[in-house]
C-alpha positions as CSV (number, residue, x, y, z in Angstrom):
1,X,0.0,0.0,0.0
2,X,2.9,2.3,0.8
3,X,4.5,1.9,-2.6
4,X,1.1,2.5,-4.3
5,X,0.7,5.8,-2.4
6,X,4.3,6.8,-3.3
7,X,3.6,6.1,-7.0
8,X,0.4,8.2,-7.1
9,X,2.1,10.9,-5.1
10,X,4.9,11.0,-7.7
11,X,2.4,11.0,-10.6
12,X,0.6,13.9,-8.9
13,X,3.8,15.8,-8.4
14,X,4.8,15.3,-12.0
15,X,1.3,16.4,-13.2
16,X,1.6,19.6,-11.1
17,X,5.1,20.3,-12.4
18,X,3.9,19.9,-16.0
19,X,0.9,22.1,-15.5
20,X,3.1,24.8,-14.0
21,X,5.6,24.5,-16.9
22,X,2.8,25.2,-19.4
23,X,1.4,28.1,-17.5
24,X,4.2,30.1,-15.9
25,X,7.6,31.6,-16.7
26,X,10.1,31.3,-13.9
27,X,12.5,34.2,-14.3
28,X,15.8,34.5,-12.5
29,X,17.4,37.9,-12.2
30,X,20.5,39.2,-10.4
31,X,18.6,39.8,-7.2
32,X,15.3,37.9,-7.3
33,X,13.0,35.2,-8.7
34,X,9.8,36.2,-10.6
35,X,6.8,34.1,-11.6
36,X,5.1,35.5,-14.7
37,X,1.9,34.0,-16.2
38,X,2.4,32.9,-19.9
39,X,0.2,34.5,-22.6
40,X,-0.1,31.2,-24.5
41,X,-0.1,27.7,-23.2
42,X,3.3,26.3,-24.4
43,X,6.3,24.6,-22.9
44,X,8.8,27.1,-24.2
45,X,10.6,29.4,-21.8
46,X,9.6,27.8,-18.6
47,X,12.9,28.7,-16.8
48,X,14.4,31.9,-18.0
49,X,17.7,33.2,-16.6
50,X,17.9,36.8,-17.9
51,X,21.1,37.8,-16.0
52,X,23.4,37.7,-19.1
53,X,21.0,38.2,-22.0
54,X,21.9,40.7,-24.7
55,X,19.6,42.5,-27.1
56,X,19.9,39.7,-29.6
57,X,18.8,37.1,-27.1
58,X,15.8,39.3,-26.1
59,X,14.8,39.6,-29.7
60,X,14.5,35.8,-29.9
61,X,11.8,35.7,-27.2
62,X,8.9,38.0,-28.2
63,X,6.3,36.0,-26.4
64,X,8.3,36.2,-23.2
65,X,8.6,40.0,-23.6
66,X,4.8,40.3,-24.0
67,X,4.2,38.3,-20.9
68,X,6.5,40.6,-18.9
69,X,4.6,43.6,-20.1
70,X,1.2,42.1,-19.4
71,X,2.4,41.2,-15.9
72,X,3.6,44.7,-15.3
73,X,7.3,43.6,-14.9
74,X,8.7,46.1,-17.5
75,X,11.6,46.9,-15.2
76,X,13.0,43.5,-16.2
77,X,13.1,44.4,-19.9
78,X,16.3,45.9,-21.3
79,X,16.6,49.6,-22.1
80,X,17.4,50.1,-25.7
81,X,20.8,51.6,-26.5
82,X,20.9,54.9,-28.5
83,X,22.9,53.2,-31.3
84,X,20.3,50.5,-31.6
85,X,17.4,53.0,-31.7
86,X,19.2,54.9,-34.5
87,X,19.8,51.6,-36.5
88,X,16.1,50.6,-36.1
89,X,15.0,54.1,-37.3
90,X,17.3,53.9,-40.3
91,X,15.9,50.4,-41.2
92,X,12.4,51.8,-41.1
93,X,13.4,54.8,-43.2
94,X,15.0,52.6,-45.8
95,X,11.9,50.3,-45.9
96,X,9.6,53.3,-46.3
97,X,11.8,54.7,-49.0
98,X,11.7,51.4,-51.0
99,X,7.9,51.2,-50.7
100,X,7.4,54.7,-51.9
101,X,9.7,54.1,-54.9
102,X,7.8,50.9,-55.8
103,X,4.5,52.8,-55.6
104,X,5.7,55.6,-57.8
105,X,6.8,53.1,-60.5
């Protein structure tokens, strides 16, 4: 009877862990742990250690960024560097220029 109870307890623990993995982001920062509800039910990004992320790594996780904004944890998001803002503006300008030239032709 004891082994049967242990087996069902293990199943229950595993079920609870999988449910949490599909519903929550566990975020590790330099000073604290944060639990953020996911926007979509998926297994991706269950444990996220953002201590050494650069802007390129942040750009690969847009769903995680949206979840942070929805949870009101915008202080965890990186602040854009001035050079990156300028590059993004130039890309948009170049795209708009190409669209206008295509429309004029």
